[in-house]
C-alpha positions as CSV (number, residue, x, y, z in Angstrom):
1,X,-19.1,19.7,20.0
2,X,-17.2,21.9,22.5
3,X,-14.0,23.5,21.4
4,X,-11.2,24.3,23.9
5,X,-8.0,26.0,23.2
6,X,-5.4,24.5,25.7
7,X,-2.5,26.4,24.2
8,X,-1.5,29.1,21.5
9,X,-1.7,26.4,18.8
10,X,-3.5,23.3,20.4
11,X,-7.1,22.6,20.5
12,X,-9.4,20.1,22.2
13,X,-12.8,18.9,20.6
14,X,-15.2,17.3,22.9
15,X,-18.3,15.4,21.6
16,X,-21.7,16.4,23.0
17,X,-23.3,13.5,21.2
18,X,-21.0,10.7,22.5
19,X,-19.8,10.2,26.0
20,X,-17.7,13.3,25.7
21,X,-15.0,11.7,23.4
22,X,-12.3,13.8,22.6
23,X,-9.8,14.9,19.7
24,X,-7.0,17.0,19.6
25,X,-5.5,19.5,16.9
26,X,-1.8,20.6,16.7
27,X,-1.6,23.7,14.5
28,X,1.7,24.5,13.0
29,X,2.8,26.8,10.1
30,X,3.3,23.7,7.8
31,X,-0.2,22.3,8.5
32,X,-2.2,20.2,11.4
33,X,-1.7,17.0,13.0
34,X,-5.1,15.5,14.3
35,X,-5.1,13.3,17.2
36,X,-8.3,11.0,16.8
37,X,-11.6,12.1,15.3
38,X,-14.9,11.6,16.7
39,X,-17.8,9.2,16.3
40,X,-20.3,11.0,14.3
41,X,-19.5,12.5,11.0
42,X,-21.3,15.9,11.7
43,X,-19.0,16.6,14.6
44,X,-15.7,15.4,12.7
45,X,-16.8,17.6,9.7
46,X,-17.3,20.5,12.1
47,X,-13.6,20.2,13.2
48,X,-12.4,20.0,9.5
49,X,-14.4,23.2,8.8
50,X,-12.7,24.9,11.8
51,X,-9.1,24.0,10.9
52,X,-9.3,24.1,6.9
53,X,-11.8,27.0,6.3
54,X,-11.5,29.2,9.4
55,X,-8.0,28.7,10.1
56,X,-6.8,28.0,6.4
57,X,-4.6,25.0,7.3
58,X,-4.4,21.6,5.8
59,X,-4.6,18.4,7.9
60,X,-1.2,16.8,7.1
61,X,-1.5,13.9,9.5
62,X,-4.4,12.0,11.6
63,X,-3.0,9.9,14.4
64,X,-5.5,6.9,15.3
65,X,-4.7,6.4,19.0
66,X,-6.5,3.0,18.9
67,X,-8.8,1.0,16.9
68,X,-12.2,1.9,18.6
69,X,-14.9,3.5,16.4
70,X,-15.5,6.8,18.7
71,X,-11.5,7.8,18.0
72,X,-11.4,6.5,14.3
73,X,-14.7,6.7,12.6
74,X,-14.1,10.1,11.1
75,X,-10.7,9.4,9.6
76,X,-12.3,8.9,6.1
77,X,-13.0,12.6,5.9
78,X,-9.3,13.4,5.6
79,X,-8.3,11.7,2.2
80,X,-5.0,13.9,1.7
81,X,-3.7,13.4,5.2
82,X,-1.3,10.6,6.2
83,X,-2.8,8.2,8.8
84,X,-0.4,7.2,11.5
85,X,-0.8,4.4,14.3
86,X,0.6,1.5,15.9
87,X,0.7,-1.5,13.8
88,X,-1.5,-3.3,16.1
89,X,-4.3,-0.5,15.7
90,X,-4.0,-1.1,12.0
91,X,-4.5,-4.6,12.2
92,X,-7.5,-4.4,14.4
93,X,-9.1,-1.7,12.3
94,X,-8.9,-4.2,9.4
95,X,-10.7,-7.0,11.3
96,X,-12.7,-6.2,14.3
97,X,-13.3,-2.4,13.0
98,X,-14.9,-3.3,9.7
99,X,-17.4,-6.0,11.3
100,X,-18.1,-3.1,14.0
101,X,-18.7,-0.6,11.4
102,X,-21.0,-3.0,9.4
103,X,-23.3,-3.5,12.6
104,X,-23.2,0.2,13.4
105,X,-24.2,1.1,10.0
106,X,-27.1,-1.4,10.0
107,X,-28.4,0.5,13.1
108,X,-27.8,4.0,12.1
109,X,-28.3,5.4,8.7
110,X,-26.2,8.8,9.8
111,X,-23.1,6.5,9.6
112,X,-23.9,5.1,5.9
113,X,-21.0,7.0,4.3
114,X,-18.3,6.3,6.9
115,X,-15.4,4.1,5.7
116,X,-12.6,2.4,7.4
117,X,-9.4,3.9,6.5
118,X,-6.1,2.0,7.4
119,X,-3.4,3.9,8.6
120,X,-0.2,3.9,6.2
121,X,2.5,5.1,8.7
122,X,2.6,2.5,11.6
123,X,5.2,1.8,14.3
124,X,5.7,-1.7,16.2
125,X,7.7,-1.0,19.1
126,X,9.6,2.1,21.3
127,X,8.8,5.6,20.6
128,X,8.1,7.0,17.2
129,X,8.7,10.6,16.8
130,X,6.7,12.9,14.3
131,X,7.8,16.2,13.3
132,X,5.9,19.2,11.7
133,X,6.3,22.9,11.6
134,X,8.7,23.1,14.6
135,X,6.4,20.6,16.8
136,X,7.8,17.3,18.0
137,X,5.3,14.5,18.9
138,X,6.2,11.4,20.6
139,X,4.2,8.5,19.8
140,X,4.5,5.7,22.8
141,X,2.8,2.6,22.8
142,X,1.0,2.4,26.0
143,X,-1.6,-0.8,26.1
144,X,-3.9,-0.5,28.7
145,X,-7.6,0.3,27.9
146,X,-7.0,-1.6,24.7
147,X,-3.9,-3.3,23.7
148,X,-3.1,-1.3,20.6
149,X,-3.5,2.0,22.3
150,X,-0.7,5.0,21.6
151,X,-0.3,8.1,24.0
152,X,0.9,11.1,22.3
153,X,3.3,13.5,23.9
154,X,3.8,17.1,22.7
155,X,7.2,17.9,23.6
156,X,7.1,21.6,23.1
157,X,4.2,21.9,25.5
158,X,4.4,19.2,27.8
159,X,0.9,18.1,26.9
160,X,0.0,14.5,26.9
161,X,-2.9,13.2,24.8
162,X,-3.4,10.0,27.0
163,X,-6.3,8.6,25.0
164,X,-8.6,6.4,26.7
165,X,-5.8,5.4,29.3
166,X,-7.2,8.7,31.2
167,X,-10.9,8.8,31.8
168,X,-12.8,9.7,34.7
169,X,-12.7,6.1,35.5
170,X,-9.9,4.1,34.3
171,X,-11.5,1.7,31.9
172,X,-9.9,-1.8,30.7
173,X,-12.2,-2.5,27.9
174,X,-10.4,-5.1,26.0
175,X,-6.9,-4.5,27.2
176,X,-5.8,-5.6,30.4
177,X,-5.5,-4.4,34.0
178,X,-1.7,-5.0,34.4
179,X,-0.8,-3.2,31.2
180,X,-3.0,-0.4,32.2
181,X,-1.3,0.1,35.6
182,X,2.2,-0.2,33.7
183,X,1.3,2.7,31.2
184,X,0.0,4.8,34.0
185,X,3.5,4.8,35.8
186,X,5.0,5.4,32.3
187,X,2.6,8.6,31.9
188,X,3.9,10.0,35.3
189,X,7.6,9.4,34.2
190,X,6.8,11.8,31.3
191,X,6.1,14.5,33.7
192,X,3.4,16.1,31.6
193,X,2.0,19.5,32.9
194,X,-1.3,18.8,31.1
195,X,-3.2,15.8,30.1
196,X,-5.9,15.2,27.5
197,X,-8.2,12.6,28.5
198,X,-9.7,10.2,25.8
199,X,-13.2,11.2,27.4
200,X,-14.1,14.2,29.8
201,X,-12.2,17.0,31.0
202,X,-8.7,18.2,30.3
203,X,-6.5,17.5,33.4
204,X,-4.6,20.8,33.9
205,X,-1.2,21.6,35.4
206,X,-0.9,20.9,39.2
207,X,-3.5,18.2,38.9
208,X,-1.8,15.5,36.9
209,X,0.0,13.5,39.5
210,X,-2.9,13.6,41.9
211,X,-5.4,12.3,39.4
212,X,-3.1,9.8,37.9
213,X,-2.4,8.5,41.7
214,X,-6.2,8.5,42.0
215,X,-6.7,6.2,39.1
216,X,-3.8,3.8,40.2
217,X,-5.6,3.6,43.9
218,X,-8.7,2.9,42.0
219,X,-7.3,0.2,40.0
220,X,-5.5,-1.5,43.1
221,X,-8.9,-1.3,44.9
222,X,-10.9,-3.1,42.2
223,X,-8.0,-5.8,41.8
224,X,-8.1,-6.3,45.7
225,X,-12.1,-6.6,45.7
226,X,-12.2,-8.9,42.7
227,X,-9.4,-11.0,44.2
228,X,-11.6,-11.5,47.2
229,X,-14.5,-12.7,45.2
230,X,-12.1,-15.3,43.4
231,X,-10.6,-16.6,46.7
232,X,-14.0,-16.9,48.1
233,X,-15.3,-19.0,45.2
234,X,-18.2,-16.7,44.5
235,X,-19.9,-16.3,41.3
236,X,-19.2,-13.4,39.1
237,X,-22.8,-12.1,40.2
238,X,-21.1,-11.1,43.3
239,X,-19.1,-8.4,41.5
240,X,-22.4,-6.4,41.4
241,X,-22.0,-5.5,45.0
242,X,-18.9,-3.7,44.4
243,X,-20.0,-0.3,43.8
244,X,-17.8,2.7,42.2
245,X,-17.9,4.8,45.2
246,X,-16.4,2.0,47.4
247,X,-13.6,2.0,45.0
248,X,-12.8,5.8,45.4
249,X,-14.6,7.2,42.3
250,X,-17.8,9.2,41.9
251,X,-20.6,7.9,39.8
252,X,-21.5,11.4,38.3
253,X,-19.2,11.8,35.3
254,X,-20.0,11.3,31.6
255,X,-23.8,11.5,32.8
256,X,-23.5,8.5,35.0
257,X,-21.9,6.3,32.3
258,X,-18.8,5.8,34.5
259,X,-20.9,3.4,36.8
260,X,-21.3,1.0,33.7
261,X,-17.7,1.3,32.9
262,X,-16.8,0.4,36.4
263,X,-19.2,-2.7,36.4
264,X,-17.4,-3.8,33.1
265,X,-14.1,-3.3,34.7
266,X,-15.0,-5.6,37.5
267,X,-16.1,-8.5,35.0
268,X,-13.2,-7.9,32.7
269,X,-10.6,-8.2,35.7
270,X,-12.6,-11.3,37.0
271,X,-11.8,-12.9,33.9
272,X,-8.3,-11.8,34.0
273,X,-7.2,-12.8,37.2
274,X,-8.9,-16.1,36.7
275,X,-6.9,-16.9,33.5
276,X,-3.9,-15.8,35.4
277,X,-4.5,-18.3,38.2
278,X,-5.2,-21.1,35.8
279,X,-2.0,-20.5,33.9
280,X,0.1,-20.3,37.3
281,X,-1.8,-23.6,38.5
282,X,-1.0,-25.1,35.3
283,X,2.7,-24.2,35.3
284,X,3.2,-25.7,38.8
285,X,1.4,-29.2,38.1
């Protein structure tokens, strides 16, 4: 795990074991707000040791930005903290999250002790403000990568923890292309100085606007390419001919994993656009 200090009292922890997934810590005089945890217990335990033993602070809150295991699986290691999320995240953890953990534990003994911990402090709409030790965190529901996703804006520092709405290649996963585009525009409207991505490197001051615009260009390009496949009545397999470079992204980040994410985006968008077309045609008839 790599630890990076991005402000006097803010750290980012990046996994070296699982797709460079990130977690963040906001340190205050009254305790710590932890934004996500990491997939493997050993890495989250290292975060806990650094914050509680070396810094002498207690973790008061753990924010689950969305239900995916690589962001929530270490939550059980903080039994005294209050867990915060969007209401949809809590619901998904209690259903899909439980079944996913059972499958993962059957394949990996290292996850045997992991438990699903349901958030107890949830919000449903608008912006939820969290205050601790002079820090103000705004929790914005920003569906996109997944429909329950929350971005966390640290107003004192103008740092946005965008979670998986920001990655080396934008990833729809089990969210929606339309929602991700909308959320990226909301990210721009916040005018953050720095963005902490859900996976990969921190986007620093001066790069934020251009990086988000590049992501929007990518999303527009894949929509155009997938729309062509649908208009020409080609099979879904034709999507395999749309490589990531032709859509404006490199295949190098995340040790090449981005190419797989790109391919998954195309198939997810293919289904999304086909469903939208069916609904439109049905309403006309």
